[in-house]
C-alpha positions in Angstrom: 7.3 -31.2 -13.2 4.3 -29.5 -14.1 3.4 -30.0 -18.0 3.1 -26.7 -19.8 -0.1 -26.2 -22.1 0.5 -24.9 -25.3 -1.9 -22.2 -26.7 -4.3 -23.3 -29.4 -3.7 -21.0 -32.3 -5.6 -23.0 -34.9 -7.6 -20.5 -36.8 -10.6 -23.0 -37.1 -11.0 -23.6 -33.3 -14.3 -22.9 -32.0 -15.0 -19.4 -30.8 -17.2 -21.4 -28.1 -14.2 -22.9 -26.5 -13.5 -21.1 -23.3 -9.7 -20.8 -24.3 -10.8 -18.9 -27.4 -13.4 -16.8 -25.9 -10.8 -15.7 -23.3 -8.4 -14.6 -26.2 -11.1 -12.7 -28.1 -13.2 -11.2 -25.3 -11.2 -11.6 -22.1 -11.5 -13.2 -19.0 -14.7 -11.6 -17.9 -16.3 -13.4 -20.6 -15.9 -16.9 -18.9 -17.6 -18.3 -16.1 -16.0 -19.4 -12.9 -16.2 -23.1 -14.0 -14.9 -22.1 -17.5 -11.8 -20.2 -15.9 -10.9 -23.2 -13.6 -11.4 -25.8 -16.4 -8.9 -23.7 -18.7 -6.4 -23.7 -15.8 -6.9 -27.3 -15.1 -7.5 -28.8 -18.7 -5.0 -31.7 -19.2 -6.1 -34.4 -21.8 -9.4 -33.3 -21.7 -12.0 -31.8 -24.3 -13.1 -28.2 -23.2 -16.5 -29.5 -22.3 -15.2 -32.1 -20.2 -12.7 -29.8 -18.5 -15.6 -27.3 -17.6 -18.0 -29.9 -16.4 -15.1 -31.3 -14.0 -14.4 -27.8 -12.8 -18.0 -27.2 -12.0 -18.3 -30.1 -10.0 -15.0 -29.0 -8.1 -16.6 -25.7 -7.5 -19.9 -26.9 -6.2 -18.0 -29.5 -3.8 -15.8 -26.7 -2.5 -18.6 -24.2 -2.2 -17.3 -21.9 -4.9 -14.0 -20.4 -6.1 -13.2 -18.4 -3.0 -13.2 -21.6 -0.7 -10.5 -22.8 -2.9 -8.2 -20.5 -1.4 -8.5 -22.1 2.0 -7.9 -25.6 0.6 -4.7 -27.5 1.0 -2.7 -29.5 -1.5 -3.8 -33.0 0.2 -7.2 -32.0 -0.3 -6.8 -30.8 -3.7 -4.8 -33.6 -4.9 -7.4 -36.1 -3.9 -9.9 -34.4 -6.2 -7.7 -33.1 -9.0 -4.8 -35.2 -9.0 -1.2 -34.0 -7.7 -0.3 -32.1 -11.0 -3.7 -30.1 -11.4 -3.5 -29.4 -7.7 0.0 -27.8 -7.8 -0.8 -26.0 -10.8 -4.2 -24.6 -9.1 -2.1 -23.9 -5.4 0.6 -22.1 -7.6 -2.1 -19.7 -9.6 -3.8 -19.0 -6.3 -1.0 -17.9 -4.6 0.0 -15.9 -7.5 -3.0 -14.1 -7.5 -3.0 -13.7 -3.5 0.4 -12.0 -4.0 -1.0 -9.8 -7.1 -3.5 -8.5 -4.7 -1.2 -7.5 -1.9 0.7 -4.2 -1.7 4.1 -5.2 -0.3 5.2 -2.6 2.5 7.8 -0.2 1.6 10.9 0.1 3.5 11.0 3.8 3.0 7.5 4.6 3.9 6.3 4.7 7.6 3.2 2.6 8.8 0.7 5.3 9.9 -2.6 3.2 10.1 -4.2 -0.1 10.3 -5.0 0.5 6.3 -1.5 0.6 5.7 -1.2 -2.7 7.2 -4.5 -4.1 5.6 -3.2 -3.2 2.0 -0.1 -5.3 2.6 -1.5 -8.3 4.5 -5.4 -8.6 4.0 -5.4 -10.4 0.6 -2.4 -12.3 1.5 -3.7 -13.9 5.1 -7.3 -13.5 5.1 -8.1 -16.8 3.0 -5.4 -19.1 4.6 -7.0 -22.2 6.2 -4.8 -22.0 9.1 -3.8 -19.4 11.6 -0.4 -17.4 11.4 1.1 -14.8 13.4 3.6 -12.3 11.8 5.5 -9.6 13.6 6.2 -6.3 11.3 9.1 -4.7 13.0 9.6 -0.9 12.7 12.4 1.6 13.1 12.1 4.9 14.9 10.3 6.5 12.2 7.7 3.6 12.0 9.1 2.3 8.7 9.2 -1.4 8.4 12.8 -3.1 8.8 11.5 -6.9 8.6 8.8 -9.4 8.9 8.8 -12.4 11.0 6.7 -15.3 11.3 6.1 -16.0 14.7 3.7 -19.0 14.5 1.7 -21.2 12.6 -1.2 -23.2 14.0 -4.4 -24.9 13.0 -7.9 -23.4 12.0 -8.7 -22.7 15.6 -5.8 -21.0 16.7 -2.0 -20.8 17.6 0.3 -19.8 20.6 2.5 -16.9 20.6 4.6 -15.6 23.7 5.5 -12.1 24.9 9.0 -13.3 24.4 8.6 -14.4 21.0 7.5 -11.0 19.7 10.2 -9.0 21.6 12.9 -11.5 20.8 12.3 -10.8 17.2 12.2 -7.3 17.7 15.6 -7.2 19.7 17.5 -9.3 17.0 16.4 -6.6 14.2 17.1 -3.6 16.6 13.3 -2.5 16.3 12.0 0.1 18.3 8.4 -0.7 17.5 6.2 -3.9 16.2 2.9 -4.5 14.6 1.7 -7.8 15.3 -0.6 -9.4 12.4 -2.8 -12.5 12.5 -6.0 -14.1 10.6 -9.0 -15.8 11.9 -9.8 -18.6 9.4 -13.4 -18.7 10.9 -14.1 -15.4 8.9 -14.6 -13.4 12.2 -12.3 -11.1 12.9 -13.4 -10.2 16.5 -10.5 -10.8 19.0 -10.8 -13.7 21.4 -10.0 -13.4 25.0 -6.5 -15.0 24.2 -6.0 -12.2 21.6 -6.7 -9.4 24.2 -4.6 -10.8 27.1 -1.5 -11.2 24.4 -2.3 -7.7 23.2 -2.4 -6.3 26.8 0.6 -8.1 27.8 2.5 -6.8 24.8 1.6 -3.3 25.3 2.7 -3.3 28.9 6.0 -5.1 28.3 6.8 -3.1 25.3 6.5 0.0 27.5 9.1 -1.2 29.8 11.6 -2.5 27.0 11.3 0.5 24.8 9.7 -1.3 22.1 6.1 -0.1 21.4 3.3 -2.2 20.1 2.0 0.0 17.5 -1.2 -2.0 16.5 -2.4 -5.6 16.6 -4.5 -6.3 13.5 -6.6 -9.5 12.7 -7.7 -10.1 9.6 -10.6 -12.5 8.5 -12.0 -12.7 4.7 -12.4 -9.2 4.0 -13.0 -8.1 7.4 -10.6 -6.7 10.2 -10.1 -5.6 13.5 -7.5 -3.2 14.8 -6.8 -2.7 18.5 -5.3 0.7 17.8 -8.4 1.8 15.9 -10.7 0.4 18.6 -8.9 2.4 21.4 -7.7 -0.7 23.3 -4.1 0.0 23.0 -4.3 3.2 24.8 -6.1 1.6 27.5 -3.4 -1.1 27.7 -0.6 1.3 27.9 -2.2 2.8 30.8 -2.0 -0.3 33.1 0.9 -1.0 35.1 3.5 -3.8 34.7 
């Protein structure tokens, strides 16, 4: 169980201490190393915590790279308790930046998808594939994870996608996955899967509404690129 840190309310505490400056001037007044030092502080002086945090940030290539780090890696550098604390804080931040899909609001464009999934998926170290299942008015009825792979990809079949859709009585699906490489350009496998889904969906009565790839603040939409229209014209 993670130890909880008590807030130092000593009126004589130095105003130069990061925690004190955070309280009086806001988190914007702290450097990345100081923010991380406050989070990881555990039996260390403020200065030592900030120095340790600076070394961690330098080793990982900055705060953003911490989002792509796993527990095992962080635990080796920080210890298990601090690694758990950091991962929980990062995940909470990730979720706070997301705008969850509203079951009462239709998905009308790739922008709707990105608002819900960009912050959540773009910095993940491994590739995951999600199916967002839609009703007849293109409102989300369920989300299903279809696959989790490694940094270089994961396999999903046409059957995986439509089996999930049939179980939820969905009439549409948006496929969402991330590229840990940071490049959202679809691979040949991405294009082949999208074409197969568009063609099969036409026969099954379950439309592939879009396939969106997210990657570190960048994205690719097959619908926006006009590639779904081309795929739907092909014969099964």
